[in-house]
C-alpha positions as CSV (number, residue, x, y, z in Angstrom):
1,M,-0.1,0.1,-0.1
2,K,1.4,3.6,-1.2
3,I,0.2,6.8,0.5
4,V,1.1,9.6,-1.4
5,V,1.7,13.0,0.5
6,E,2.9,16.2,-0.9
7,L,5.6,17.5,1.0
8,E,4.7,21.1,1.2
9,T,1.9,19.8,3.7
10,L,4.1,18.3,6.5
11,P,5.5,20.2,9.1
12,L,9.0,21.9,8.1
13,P,11.2,19.5,10.6
14,L,9.9,16.7,9.1
15,Q,10.5,17.9,5.4
16,R,14.2,19.1,6.7
17,S,14.1,15.1,8.2
18,I,12.8,13.7,4.6
19,Y,15.1,15.6,2.7
20,A,17.8,14.6,4.9
21,R,17.8,11.1,4.7
22,L,16.9,11.1,1.0
23,K,20.5,13.2,0.3
24,E,22.0,10.7,2.3
25,K,20.7,7.9,0.2
26,F,21.7,9.4,-3.1
27,E,25.0,10.3,-1.7
28,W,25.6,7.0,-0.7
29,E,24.6,5.2,-3.9
30,S,26.4,7.6,-6.1
31,A,29.6,7.3,-3.9
32,S,32.9,5.1,-5.1
33,G,35.1,3.5,-2.7
34,E,37.9,6.1,-1.7
35,D,34.6,8.8,-1.4
36,I,32.9,6.5,1.2
37,L,36.2,6.6,3.1
38,K,36.0,10.6,3.3
39,I,31.9,10.6,4.3
40,E,32.3,12.1,8.1
41,L,29.8,9.8,10.7
42,D,28.1,12.7,11.8
43,N,26.7,13.0,8.4
44,I,25.5,9.5,8.7
45,S,21.5,9.9,10.7
46,S,21.7,6.0,10.6
47,F,24.8,5.6,12.8
48,N,24.3,5.1,16.8
49,P,24.5,8.8,17.9
50,R,26.3,7.1,21.4
51,I,29.0,5.3,19.4
52,R,29.6,7.9,17.3
53,R,29.9,10.3,20.1
54,L,32.8,8.2,21.3
55,L,34.4,8.0,18.0
56,C,34.7,11.4,17.9
57,S,36.2,12.0,21.5
58,F,39.2,10.1,19.7
59,R,39.1,12.0,16.8
60,I,37.9,9.4,14.8
61,Q,35.5,11.5,11.9
62,T,35.4,9.7,8.8
63,F,35.1,5.9,7.7
64,E,38.9,6.5,6.7
65,D,39.7,7.4,10.3
66,L,37.6,4.0,11.6
67,T,38.9,1.7,9.2
68,D,42.6,2.8,10.2
69,Y,41.7,1.2,14.0
70,S,41.7,-2.3,14.7
71,R,39.0,-4.0,17.2
72,H,41.5,-4.2,19.6
73,E,42.6,-0.2,19.5
74,L,38.7,0.1,19.6
75,R,38.5,-1.9,22.6
76,K,40.9,0.6,24.4
77,I,38.1,3.3,24.3
78,R,36.2,3.6,27.5
79,G,32.9,2.9,26.9
80,M,33.4,0.6,23.3
81,G,32.6,-3.0,24.8
82,K,31.8,-5.8,22.4
83,L,28.2,-5.2,21.6
84,S,29.7,-1.2,19.8
85,I,32.6,-2.9,18.1
86,Q,30.2,-5.7,16.9
87,Y,27.5,-2.5,15.5
88,V,30.7,-0.8,14.1
89,E,31.8,-4.0,12.3
90,D,28.1,-4.9,11.2
91,F,27.9,-1.2,10.0
92,L,30.9,-1.0,7.9
93,L,30.2,-4.7,6.7
94,G,27.2,-3.0,5.2
95,Y,29.1,-0.8,2.9
96,K,32.0,-3.5,2.3
97,L,34.0,-2.2,4.9
98,A,36.5,-3.7,7.4
99,L,38.2,-2.7,10.4
100,K,42.1,-3.0,10.3
101,K,43.7,-6.3,11.2
102,Y,45.9,-6.3,14.3
């Protein structure tokens, strides 16, 4: 079942949210491998905010920064437990990326 809604009839914050998600989706689909590495974690609305804050506190801002770390190195960040690291690995795997090997 499809529901057709004109964006102009929606509240402005909801319009902005929809626009941001669509923009993110099309940026990902058109990005090449190196482009994906340059995307900042702050620009990904589907990335867990708590984990994003932890990573940013260690100056891990982009996918490129993140893939420079190993599972063992991330474990040293206070608050990054097994589940958080598994979340990061699963998220990266969705974009055909991985953490650095030891």
